[in-house]
C-alpha positions as CSV (number, residue, x, y, z in Angstrom):
1,M,9.5,12.9,-1.3
2,A,8.2,12.1,-4.8
3,A,10.2,13.9,-7.4
4,R,7.3,14.4,-9.8
5,A,7.6,18.0,-8.8
6,F,10.0,18.3,-11.8
7,G,7.8,21.1,-13.2
8,V,4.5,19.4,-12.5
9,L,3.3,21.2,-15.6
10,A,5.4,18.5,-17.2
11,G,2.9,16.1,-15.8
12,L,-0.3,17.7,-17.1
13,A,-1.6,17.7,-20.5
14,V,-4.5,18.1,-22.8
15,V,-4.7,19.2,-26.4
16,A,-5.8,22.7,-27.3
17,G,-9.3,23.4,-28.6
18,L,-12.7,22.5,-27.3
19,L,-13.7,18.9,-27.9
20,T,-17.2,17.6,-27.6
21,A,-17.7,15.1,-24.8
22,P,-19.3,11.8,-25.6
23,A,-22.9,11.6,-24.5
24,A,-23.5,10.2,-21.1
25,A,-24.5,6.5,-21.2
26,T,-28.1,5.7,-20.5
27,A,-29.1,3.3,-17.8
28,E,-29.4,0.6,-20.4
29,E,-25.9,1.4,-21.8
30,L,-23.9,1.7,-18.6
31,P,-20.3,0.9,-19.3
32,P,-18.9,-2.3,-17.7
33,P,-17.3,-1.7,-14.3
34,V,-13.5,-1.2,-14.3
35,A,-10.8,-2.5,-12.0
36,Q,-12.5,-5.8,-11.2
37,K,-9.0,-7.2,-11.1
38,P,-5.7,-5.4,-10.6
39,Y,-4.6,-4.0,-13.9
40,L,-1.4,-5.0,-15.8
41,G,0.6,-2.8,-18.1
42,W,3.5,-0.4,-18.5
43,S,4.2,3.1,-17.2
44,S,6.7,5.7,-18.2
45,W,7.8,7.4,-14.9
46,S,10.6,5.0,-13.9
47,L,12.4,5.8,-17.2
48,E,11.6,9.5,-17.0
49,S,13.1,9.8,-13.5
50,T,16.3,7.8,-13.8
51,N,19.8,9.1,-14.2
52,Y,20.8,5.8,-15.9
53,P,23.3,6.8,-18.7
54,G,21.7,7.9,-21.9
55,V,18.0,7.5,-20.8
56,N,17.2,11.2,-20.3
57,P,19.8,12.9,-22.4
58,T,18.5,16.4,-22.1
59,G,17.3,16.4,-18.5
60,T,14.6,14.9,-16.3
61,A,11.7,13.4,-18.2
62,S,13.3,14.0,-21.6
63,W,12.9,10.3,-22.4
64,L,9.2,10.8,-22.7
65,T,8.3,11.2,-26.4
66,E,5.5,9.9,-28.6
67,A,8.0,7.7,-30.4
68,H,9.2,6.1,-27.3
69,V,5.6,5.5,-26.0
70,L,4.6,3.8,-29.2
71,Q,7.7,1.7,-29.2
72,Q,6.8,0.4,-25.7
73,A,3.3,-0.2,-26.9
74,D,4.6,-2.3,-29.8
75,V,6.6,-4.6,-27.4
76,L,3.8,-4.8,-24.9
77,A,1.4,-5.9,-27.5
78,A,3.8,-8.4,-29.1
79,K,5.2,-10.0,-25.9
80,F,3.2,-9.2,-22.9
81,K,-0.5,-8.7,-23.9
82,Q,-0.9,-12.5,-24.0
83,H,0.0,-12.5,-20.3
84,G,-2.6,-9.9,-19.4
85,Y,-0.6,-6.6,-19.7
86,T,-2.8,-4.1,-21.5
87,Y,-2.2,-0.6,-20.1
88,V,0.2,2.0,-21.6
89,N,0.3,4.7,-19.0
90,I,1.9,8.1,-19.8
91,D,3.0,9.7,-16.6
92,A,4.2,13.3,-15.9
93,G,5.8,15.2,-18.7
94,W,3.5,15.4,-21.7
95,A,2.4,19.0,-21.5
96,N,4.1,22.4,-21.9
97,S,1.3,25.0,-21.7
98,F,-2.4,25.6,-21.0
99,D,-5.1,26.5,-23.5
100,E,-7.6,29.4,-23.2
101,H,-9.8,27.3,-21.0
102,A,-7.1,26.4,-18.4
103,R,-6.7,22.9,-19.8
104,P,-3.2,21.6,-20.2
105,V,-1.9,21.2,-23.8
106,V,0.1,18.3,-25.2
107,N,3.7,19.3,-26.0
108,P,3.7,19.4,-29.8
109,V,7.5,18.8,-30.0
110,T,7.5,15.6,-28.1
111,F,4.0,14.4,-29.1
112,P,3.6,15.8,-32.6
113,D,0.6,13.8,-33.5
114,G,-1.3,14.5,-30.3
115,M,-2.9,12.3,-27.7
116,K,-5.8,11.1,-29.8
117,Y,-3.4,9.7,-32.3
118,V,-1.5,7.8,-29.5
119,A,-4.8,6.5,-28.0
120,D,-6.0,5.2,-31.4
121,Y,-2.6,3.6,-32.0
122,V,-2.6,1.6,-28.8
123,H,-6.3,0.8,-29.1
124,R,-5.6,-0.8,-32.5
125,K,-3.2,-3.1,-30.8
126,G,-5.8,-4.2,-28.2
127,L,-4.2,-2.0,-25.5
128,K,-5.5,0.8,-23.3
129,L,-4.1,4.3,-22.8
130,G,-3.4,5.9,-19.4
131,S,-3.0,9.6,-18.7
132,Y,-1.8,11.8,-15.8
133,L,-2.9,15.0,-14.0
134,A,-1.9,16.7,-10.8
135,V,-4.5,17.7,-8.3
136,G,-5.5,21.3,-8.0
137,L,-5.5,24.2,-10.5
138,D,-1.9,24.6,-11.8
139,L,-0.4,28.0,-11.1
140,K,0.2,28.8,-14.8
141,A,-3.4,27.7,-15.7
142,Y,-4.8,30.3,-13.4
143,N,-3.9,33.1,-15.9
144,D,-4.7,35.9,-13.4
145,G,-8.2,34.4,-13.0
146,N,-9.3,35.3,-16.5
147,S,-9.5,32.0,-18.3
148,P,-13.1,31.0,-19.1
149,I,-14.1,27.4,-18.2
150,A,-15.1,25.3,-21.2
151,G,-18.8,24.4,-21.4
152,T,-19.9,27.2,-19.1
153,A,-21.4,30.7,-19.7
154,N,-19.8,32.7,-17.0
155,C,-17.3,30.6,-15.0
156,H,-13.6,31.6,-15.0
157,T,-10.5,30.4,-13.2
158,R,-11.0,33.1,-10.6
159,D,-14.2,31.3,-9.6
160,L,-12.3,28.1,-8.9
161,V,-9.9,29.2,-6.2
162,Y,-10.0,30.6,-2.6
163,P,-9.5,34.4,-2.3
164,D,-6.2,33.9,-0.6
165,L,-4.9,31.7,-3.4
166,R,-3.9,28.9,-1.0
167,K,-1.8,26.2,-2.6
168,T,-2.2,22.5,-2.5
169,N,-0.9,19.1,-3.7
170,G,2.3,17.3,-2.7
171,W,4.5,20.0,-4.2
172,D,2.4,23.1,-3.5
173,S,2.4,23.6,-7.3
174,A,-1.3,24.3,-7.7
175,Y,-4.0,26.5,-6.2
176,K,-6.5,24.6,-4.0
177,I,-9.9,24.4,-5.7
178,D,-13.0,25.6,-3.8
179,F,-15.7,23.1,-4.6
180,A,-18.4,25.2,-2.9
181,N,-18.6,27.0,-6.2
182,P,-20.3,25.0,-9.0
183,C,-17.8,26.3,-11.4
184,S,-15.2,24.1,-9.9
185,Q,-17.1,20.9,-10.8
186,S,-17.6,22.3,-14.3
187,Y,-13.8,22.7,-14.6
188,V,-13.1,19.1,-13.6
189,D,-15.9,18.0,-15.9
190,S,-14.2,19.8,-18.8
191,L,-10.9,18.0,-18.2
192,A,-12.6,14.6,-17.9
193,Q,-14.5,15.2,-21.1
194,L,-11.3,16.1,-22.9
195,L,-9.6,13.0,-21.8
196,A,-12.6,10.9,-22.7
197,G,-12.6,12.5,-26.1
198,W,-9.1,11.4,-26.8
199,G,-10.0,7.8,-25.8
200,V,-8.2,7.7,-22.5
201,D,-8.9,4.6,-20.4
202,F,-7.0,5.4,-17.2
203,L,-6.3,8.5,-15.1
204,K,-3.7,8.9,-12.4
205,L,-4.4,12.0,-10.2
206,D,-1.1,12.8,-8.4
207,G,-0.1,14.7,-5.3
208,V,-3.4,14.0,-3.5
209,G,-3.8,14.7,0.2
210,P,-4.1,14.1,3.0
211,G,-1.1,12.1,2.1
212,S,2.1,12.8,0.2
213,F,3.4,13.6,3.7
214,K,1.2,16.6,3.9
215,G,-2.1,17.2,5.8
216,G,-4.3,20.0,7.1
217,E,-7.1,21.8,5.3
218,D,-5.0,23.2,2.4
219,H,-3.7,19.7,1.6
220,T,-6.9,17.8,1.9
221,N,-8.2,16.9,-1.6
222,T,-11.1,14.7,-0.8
223,S,-13.4,17.2,-2.6
224,D,-11.2,17.0,-5.7
225,V,-11.3,13.2,-5.7
226,E,-15.1,13.2,-5.3
227,A,-15.4,15.8,-8.1
228,W,-13.3,13.6,-10.4
229,H,-15.3,10.6,-9.6
230,R,-18.5,12.4,-10.7
231,A,-16.8,13.9,-13.8
232,I,-15.5,10.6,-15.1
233,A,-19.0,9.0,-14.6
234,K,-20.5,11.9,-16.6
235,T,-18.3,11.1,-19.6
236,G,-19.9,7.7,-20.0
237,R,-16.5,6.3,-20.8
238,P,-15.0,3.4,-18.7
239,M,-11.9,5.0,-17.2
240,E,-9.9,3.5,-14.4
241,F,-9.2,6.3,-11.8
242,V,-6.3,6.0,-9.3
243,I,-4.8,8.5,-6.9
244,S,-1.2,9.1,-5.8
245,W,1.0,9.2,-3.8
246,A,1.5,7.9,-0.2
247,L,-2.2,8.4,0.6
248,S,-3.3,8.8,4.2
249,H,-5.3,5.8,5.5
250,R,-7.4,8.1,7.6
251,Q,-9.4,8.9,4.5
252,A,-9.6,5.3,3.2
253,G,-13.4,5.5,3.1
254,V,-13.3,8.4,0.6
255,W,-10.7,6.8,-1.5
256,K,-12.6,3.5,-1.7
257,A,-15.9,5.2,-2.5
258,N,-14.5,7.4,-5.3
259,T,-11.4,5.7,-6.9
260,N,-10.2,2.4,-8.3
261,G,-7.0,2.5,-6.3
262,W,-4.5,4.5,-4.3
263,R,-0.8,4.5,-3.9
264,V,0.2,3.5,-0.3
265,D,3.7,4.8,-0.5
266,T,6.1,7.2,-1.9
267,D,7.7,6.7,-5.3
268,V,9.5,3.4,-5.7
269,E,12.1,5.0,-7.9
270,C,15.5,6.0,-6.4
271,Y,16.2,9.1,-8.6
272,C,19.7,7.8,-9.0
273,D,21.7,6.1,-11.7
274,T,19.4,3.1,-11.8
275,L,15.6,2.8,-11.7
276,V,15.3,1.7,-8.1
277,T,17.4,0.3,-5.3
278,W,16.4,-2.1,-2.5
279,N,16.7,0.6,0.1
280,A,15.2,3.4,-2.0
281,S,12.6,2.5,-1.8
282,V,11.5,-1.1,-2.6
283,K,11.8,-2.6,0.9
284,Q,9.5,0.0,2.5
285,R,6.5,-1.6,0.9
286,W,6.6,-4.6,3.2
287,T,5.6,-2.4,6.1
288,D,3.6,0.4,4.4
289,V,1.1,-1.9,2.7
290,V,0.0,-3.7,5.8
291,Q,-2.6,-1.3,7.2
292,W,-4.2,-1.1,3.7
293,I,-4.6,-4.9,3.2
294,P,-8.3,-5.1,4.3
295,D,-9.2,-2.2,2.0
296,A,-8.3,-3.9,-1.3
297,G,-10.9,-5.7,-3.4
298,P,-12.7,-5.6,-6.8
299,G,-13.0,-2.1,-8.0
300,H,-10.2,-0.6,-5.8
301,W,-6.7,-1.9,-5.2
302,N,-3.6,-1.1,-3.2
303,N,-1.1,0.4,-5.6
304,L,2.6,-0.3,-4.7
305,D,3.9,1.7,-7.7
306,S,5.9,0.6,-10.7
307,L,7.4,-2.9,-11.1
308,D,11.1,-2.5,-12.1
309,V,12.3,-6.0,-12.3
310,G,12.9,-6.5,-16.0
311,S,16.5,-5.5,-16.4
312,G,19.1,-6.2,-13.8
313,R,21.6,-3.7,-15.2
314,M,19.0,-0.8,-15.2
315,D,17.0,-1.9,-12.2
316,G,19.8,-1.8,-9.7
317,L,18.7,-5.0,-7.9
318,T,20.0,-8.5,-7.5
319,E,18.0,-11.4,-9.0
320,A,16.8,-12.4,-5.5
321,E,15.6,-8.8,-4.9
322,R,13.8,-8.7,-8.3
323,Q,12.0,-11.9,-7.5
324,S,11.0,-10.7,-4.0
325,Y,9.8,-7.4,-5.5
326,M,7.5,-9.1,-7.9
327,T,6.4,-11.7,-5.3
328,L,5.1,-9.0,-3.0
329,W,3.3,-7.1,-5.7
330,A,1.7,-10.4,-6.9
331,I,0.5,-11.6,-3.5
332,E,-0.8,-8.1,-2.6
333,A,-3.1,-8.0,-5.7
334,A,-1.3,-4.8,-6.6
335,P,-1.4,-3.5,-10.1
336,L,1.5,-4.9,-12.1
337,Y,2.8,-2.1,-14.3
338,I,6.3,-2.4,-15.7
339,G,8.6,0.6,-15.4
340,D,11.5,-0.8,-17.4
341,D,12.4,-0.1,-21.0
342,L,10.6,-3.0,-22.7
343,T,13.2,-3.0,-25.5
344,R,16.1,-3.7,-23.0
345,L,14.8,-6.5,-20.8
346,D,17.1,-9.4,-19.9
347,D,16.0,-13.1,-20.0
348,Y,15.5,-13.3,-16.3
349,G,13.3,-10.2,-16.3
350,V,11.1,-11.6,-19.0
351,K,10.8,-14.8,-17.1
352,L,9.7,-13.0,-14.0
353,L,7.2,-10.8,-15.8
354,T,5.6,-13.5,-17.8
355,N,5.2,-16.2,-15.1
356,D,1.5,-17.0,-15.6
357,E,1.3,-18.9,-12.3
358,V,2.5,-15.9,-10.4
359,I,0.3,-13.5,-12.4
360,A,-2.7,-15.8,-11.6
361,V,-2.0,-15.2,-7.8
362,N,-2.2,-11.5,-8.5
363,Q,-5.3,-11.7,-10.6
364,A,-7.2,-13.7,-8.0
365,G,-7.4,-10.4,-6.1
366,I,-7.0,-11.7,-2.5
367,P,-4.2,-9.7,-0.8
368,A,-1.9,-11.7,1.5
369,K,-1.0,-10.6,5.0
370,P,2.0,-11.2,7.2
371,V,1.8,-13.7,10.0
372,S,4.2,-11.5,12.0
373,Q,6.6,-8.7,11.3
374,T,8.7,-8.9,14.4
375,S,11.5,-10.6,12.4
376,D,13.2,-10.0,9.1
377,Q,12.2,-13.6,8.2
378,Q,8.6,-13.3,7.3
379,V,5.7,-15.5,6.1
380,W,2.8,-14.0,4.2
381,Y,-0.3,-15.9,3.3
382,N,-3.9,-15.9,2.0
383,R,-6.7,-18.3,1.6
384,N,-7.8,-18.8,-2.0
385,A,-11.4,-19.3,-3.2
386,D,-10.6,-22.9,-4.3
387,G,-9.5,-23.9,-0.8
388,S,-5.8,-23.6,-1.5
389,Y,-3.4,-21.2,0.2
390,T,-0.8,-18.8,-1.2
391,V,2.3,-18.8,1.0
392,A,5.2,-16.5,0.5
393,L,8.5,-16.6,2.4
394,F,10.7,-13.5,2.6
395,N,14.1,-13.0,4.0
396,L,14.3,-9.2,4.4
397,A,17.7,-9.4,6.1
398,A,21.0,-8.4,4.4
399,V,22.4,-11.9,5.1
400,P,21.2,-15.3,4.1
401,A,18.7,-17.0,6.5
402,R,16.3,-19.9,6.7
403,V,12.6,-19.1,6.6
404,S,9.8,-21.6,7.4
405,A,6.0,-21.5,7.3
406,D,4.2,-23.2,10.1
407,L,1.2,-24.6,8.2
408,A,-0.7,-25.3,11.4
409,Q,-0.5,-21.7,12.3
410,L,-2.1,-20.9,9.0
411,G,-5.0,-23.3,9.7
412,I,-3.7,-26.0,7.5
413,T,-3.8,-29.6,8.8
414,G,-3.5,-32.9,7.2
415,P,-1.7,-33.9,4.0
416,V,-1.0,-31.1,1.4
417,Q,0.4,-30.6,-2.0
418,I,3.0,-27.9,-2.3
419,R,3.9,-26.2,-5.6
420,D,6.7,-23.8,-6.1
421,L,5.3,-21.1,-8.4
422,W,8.6,-19.6,-9.4
423,A,10.2,-23.0,-10.2
424,H,7.1,-24.5,-11.7
425,Q,7.6,-27.7,-9.8
426,E,6.3,-29.6,-6.8
427,A,8.0,-29.0,-3.5
428,G,8.3,-31.1,-0.4
429,T,8.3,-28.3,2.2
430,T,7.4,-24.7,2.9
431,A,10.8,-24.0,4.3
432,A,13.8,-22.6,2.4
433,D,17.3,-21.2,2.9
434,L,17.0,-17.8,1.3
435,P,19.7,-15.4,0.2
436,A,19.7,-11.8,1.4
437,H,16.4,-10.2,0.4
438,G,15.3,-13.5,-1.1
439,S,11.9,-15.2,-1.4
440,R,9.9,-18.2,-2.3
441,L,6.3,-18.4,-3.4
442,F,4.1,-21.5,-2.9
443,K,0.6,-22.7,-3.6
444,V,-0.3,-25.1,-0.8
445,T,-3.4,-27.3,-1.4
446,P,-4.8,-29.5,1.3
447,R,-5.6,-33.0,0.0
448,D,-9.0,-32.7,1.6
449,R,-10.3,-29.4,0.5
450,N,-13.8,-30.1,2.0
451,A,-12.4,-30.3,5.5
452,L,-13.1,-27.2,7.7
453,A,-9.9,-25.3,8.1
454,A,-8.7,-24.5,11.5
455,P,-8.7,-20.8,12.7
456,A,-5.5,-19.2,11.5
457,V,-3.0,-16.9,13.2
458,V,-4.8,-16.7,16.6
459,H,-3.4,-13.7,18.5
460,G,-4.2,-11.6,21.5
461,T,-5.6,-8.1,21.1
462,A,-6.1,-6.9,24.7
463,A,-5.9,-8.1,28.3
464,T,-7.0,-7.2,31.8
465,G,-6.4,-8.9,35.1
466,T,-9.4,-11.1,34.5
467,S,-9.8,-11.2,30.7
468,V,-8.0,-11.8,27.4
469,S,-9.3,-10.7,24.0
470,L,-8.4,-12.8,21.0
471,A,-8.8,-12.6,17.3
472,W,-8.1,-14.9,14.3
473,D,-8.6,-15.3,10.6
474,A,-11.9,-16.9,9.9
475,S,-12.4,-20.4,8.6
476,K,-14.4,-20.5,5.4
477,G,-17.8,-22.1,6.1
478,A,-17.6,-21.8,9.9
479,Q,-20.8,-20.9,11.7
480,S,-19.3,-20.6,15.2
481,Y,-16.0,-21.0,17.1
482,D,-15.2,-22.6,20.5
483,V,-12.4,-21.0,22.5
484,Y,-10.4,-23.1,24.9
485,A,-8.2,-21.9,27.8
486,N,-5.9,-24.5,29.3
487,G,-8.0,-27.2,27.5
488,R,-11.3,-26.1,28.9
489,K,-14.0,-24.5,26.7
490,V,-14.5,-21.0,27.9
491,A,-16.5,-19.3,25.1
492,T,-18.5,-19.9,21.9
493,V,-18.8,-17.0,19.4
494,A,-20.1,-16.5,16.0
495,G,-17.3,-14.4,14.5
496,P,-13.5,-14.5,14.5
497,A,-12.9,-12.7,17.8
498,A,-13.7,-13.3,21.5
499,T,-13.1,-11.9,24.9
500,V,-12.5,-14.6,27.5
501,T,-13.6,-13.4,31.0
502,G,-13.4,-14.9,34.5
503,L,-9.6,-15.4,34.4
504,Q,-7.2,-15.0,37.3
505,P,-4.7,-12.1,37.5
506,S,-1.0,-12.8,36.9
507,T,-1.8,-16.2,35.5
508,S,-0.6,-17.9,32.3
509,Y,-3.1,-19.5,29.9
510,D,-2.8,-21.6,26.7
511,F,-5.5,-20.6,24.2
512,T,-6.8,-22.6,21.2
513,V,-9.8,-22.1,18.9
514,V,-11.9,-24.6,17.0
515,A,-14.2,-23.8,14.1
516,N,-17.6,-25.4,13.8
517,Q,-20.0,-25.8,10.9
518,G,-23.6,-26.6,10.8
519,Y,-22.9,-30.2,9.9
520,G,-20.0,-32.5,9.8
521,R,-16.8,-32.5,11.9
522,P,-15.4,-29.4,13.6
523,S,-12.0,-28.2,12.5
524,A,-8.7,-29.2,14.1
525,P,-7.6,-26.9,17.0
526,S,-5.7,-23.8,16.0
527,R,-2.1,-23.5,16.9
528,K,-1.8,-22.8,20.6
529,I,-0.8,-19.4,22.0
530,S,0.2,-18.6,25.5
531,L,-0.6,-15.3,27.3
532,T,-0.3,-14.1,30.8
533,T,-2.9,-11.8,32.4
534,P,-1.6,-8.7,34.1
535,A,-1.9,-8.1,37.8
536,A,-5.2,-7.3,39.4
537,G,-6.3,-3.8,38.4
538,G,-4.0,-4.0,35.3
539,P,-2.9,-3.3,32.7
540,K,-0.6,-0.5,33.8
541,G,0.5,2.4,31.8
542,Y,4.1,3.7,31.5
543,E,4.6,7.2,30.1
544,A,7.6,7.6,27.8
545,E,8.3,11.1,29.0
546,N,8.9,9.6,32.5
547,G,11.5,7.3,31.1
548,S,15.1,8.1,30.1
549,P,15.6,9.7,26.7
550,Q,19.2,9.3,25.4
551,G,21.3,10.3,22.4
552,G,19.3,13.3,21.4
553,A,15.8,11.8,22.0
554,T,13.6,14.7,23.2
555,V,10.3,15.2,25.1
556,Y,7.7,17.1,23.0
557,D,4.1,18.3,23.6
558,C,1.3,16.5,21.8
559,A,-2.3,15.5,22.2
560,C,-1.2,12.3,23.9
561,S,-1.5,10.6,27.2
562,G,-0.1,13.1,29.7
563,G,0.3,15.7,26.9
564,K,3.8,14.5,26.2
565,K,5.7,12.1,23.9
566,V,9.4,11.3,23.2
567,G,10.5,12.0,19.7
568,Y,13.7,12.3,17.7
569,L,14.2,8.6,18.0
570,G,16.5,6.7,15.7
571,G,20.2,6.8,14.9
572,S,21.7,7.7,18.3
573,G,18.4,8.6,19.8
574,Y,16.6,6.1,22.0
575,V,14.4,6.0,25.1
576,V,14.3,3.5,28.0
577,L,10.9,3.4,29.5
578,P,10.2,3.4,33.3
579,T,10.8,0.0,34.9
580,V,8.0,-2.4,33.9
581,T,7.2,-4.7,36.8
582,T,5.3,-8.0,36.7
583,A,4.5,-10.5,39.4
584,K,5.1,-13.6,37.1
585,A,7.2,-14.4,34.1
586,G,5.3,-14.9,30.9
587,T,4.1,-13.5,27.6
588,Y,2.2,-10.3,28.1
589,L,0.3,-8.1,25.6
590,M,2.0,-4.7,25.4
591,Q,0.0,-1.8,23.8
592,L,2.2,0.9,22.3
593,S,0.8,4.4,21.8
594,Y,2.9,6.1,19.2
595,V,2.8,9.0,16.8
596,D,3.9,8.6,13.1
597,G,3.0,11.3,10.5
598,D,5.3,9.6,8.0
599,S,5.0,6.4,6.2
600,S,5.3,3.3,8.4
601,R,8.4,3.6,10.5
602,T,10.1,0.8,12.3
603,G,11.4,0.8,15.8
604,I,13.7,-1.7,17.4
605,V,12.2,-2.8,20.7
606,T,14.6,-4.2,23.2
607,V,13.1,-6.1,26.2
608,N,15.7,-7.1,28.8
609,G,18.4,-7.2,26.1
610,T,16.4,-9.1,23.5
611,S,15.5,-7.0,20.4
612,F,12.9,-7.3,17.7
613,P,11.7,-4.9,14.9
614,L,8.2,-3.3,15.4
615,P,6.9,-1.5,12.3
616,V,3.7,0.5,12.8
617,A,1.1,2.1,10.5
618,G,2.0,5.7,9.5
619,S,-0.5,8.4,8.6
620,N,1.5,9.9,5.6
621,D,-0.1,13.3,6.5
622,D,2.6,15.0,8.6
623,D,0.3,14.7,11.7
624,W,2.8,14.4,14.6
625,N,0.2,15.2,17.2
626,T,-2.4,12.4,17.0
627,P,-1.5,9.0,18.6
628,Q,-2.3,5.6,17.3
629,T,-1.9,2.2,19.0
630,V,-0.5,-1.3,18.2
631,T,-0.5,-4.4,20.4
632,V,2.4,-6.9,20.4
633,P,3.2,-9.8,22.7
634,V,6.4,-9.5,24.8
635,Y,8.0,-11.9,27.2
636,L,8.7,-10.4,30.6
637,Q,10.5,-11.8,33.6
638,A,9.1,-11.7,37.1
639,G,10.0,-8.4,38.8
640,A,11.6,-5.5,37.0
641,N,11.9,-5.3,33.2
642,T,13.6,-2.8,30.9
643,I,12.0,-1.8,27.6
644,Q,13.8,0.4,25.1
645,F,12.8,2.0,21.8
646,G,15.3,3.0,19.1
647,N,16.7,2.1,15.7
648,Q,20.3,2.8,14.8
649,A,19.5,2.2,11.1
650,G,16.6,4.6,10.6
651,Y,14.0,7.0,11.9
652,V,11.5,5.8,14.5
653,Y,8.0,6.9,15.4
654,D,7.5,9.0,18.5
655,V,6.6,7.1,21.6
656,D,3.7,8.2,23.8
657,K,3.4,5.4,26.3
658,I,3.2,1.6,26.7
659,T,0.5,-0.3,28.6
660,V,1.2,-3.8,29.9
């Protein structure tokens, strides 16, 4: 869980006294849109949260002072602004009380000149100031319900809350605000006006749900987020607005409509004697970001949290891990905000953070996606606007391994130019021997950029005894696609998906897809995939509760198929599903129905003794009752097959059933 609960009051702040809000902009004076690209900057929380010797001498968050923030701003302006880093974001820890209007007050001991002074200072350096609040009405701000709301005639804190004083946010450190009462919007307006009056350019609203591993009515803060969106707009000041932490994807529509970004995961910090470690919790981002990839774009970005790669001694990472860390943030178009002490960076860290070729990948704003995650050796890619491709190789294993990108699978055919963006030199191949947790990052440019690219990453999504559904990544400029089964054209479709019908049960087919344009040559065929249809009347379902739970795995009730699931998987717990029988050997599509109220958990699936990792999308809202599904190809032998779910190294999602 995120440790910003360290007296969340420490994370709120505003100065005492009523400030006049700037007049709302007229239609002719609308401020420019914010977050058209992922932002770059620096943030304070990694330093506040660490136990690294000497950083927080008098306890958690004691590093945070006005002097330290201005010092970081000086370095950011001098060394990093030229590379695009402009935000100086002050996280939790800058308040110690609330004023008579229930607005948090800047700690005069640690910020003696106040937040307006700090904002003016960073603005003079061509930088922007970020601030922090936690969602809800802080318990101490309530003041027995008697505090009047600034800018209103008869609203008080008692008008903001529910009669039962129900609590909310990721730490239950605030009363849930009832937005059925107009006074609640007025309260949020008063906070937004105060921040704007200081000159704040960025707001992080923390502990928002559903998410932060909490859900249900009390921890659903969609109304708060909508109220903040309205309040910021009323100020007339361009202010980037992001929400945190580990948001639930089930409310992605609300987050996209009302914010400029959302954290997809828990804190990256380890709350240990370094800033982070690989296992706590850098590596989790490779699975947790995946379900969010389609949601990112201009105006709203997937936030992976602080980038702590600047100082090997303080970061707690190897050089290979530091490069992989920044590579993922860059290819995901995630905000790049440094969490290190900018006065203590090493040469390697500066080299990573100021690589303009890598930063350009990030600023292009096209999130990459994995080709497959059924291995620790992964290839992630995207197609760029100029016809080139970004290709990243990752070895997520704890031992060295070779990783290779199949360019044909990515839709790339013909001669290419390959540039290694970390080495700043041309490369002859998109394969590499990588150290543990290592990476490479390439820009691959086809010599003929005008040629229509082949459909990329063709994969199966569903199958019956007489049909197979396919999907693929679209080819830019394609007007239609021809689908081939065993060399025979079986469908023509307009978009990047098709269901091929009229197939034979228990039969293997090789599928390829060709893109067509209105003129000129069609594309080369996609990389072939082979799939086998299930038996007539298939696919068949196999309930987990009818299998064999072992090692503490337990059957639970849920709103699942058959009303049951198997949970408590992971460590010694595993489940062997009922014997899966097929008439013919081949690659089949297996749909897994699972329940995961956590961030994305990974199961190890073992089919007839052969294992592969299968990460899934978690809901982050503690909902362990509602199933989700994922489809993955598995090779099955003719006759009886054994399929097992477990993971000795970590927690696993609950298993409802499989359908093959």
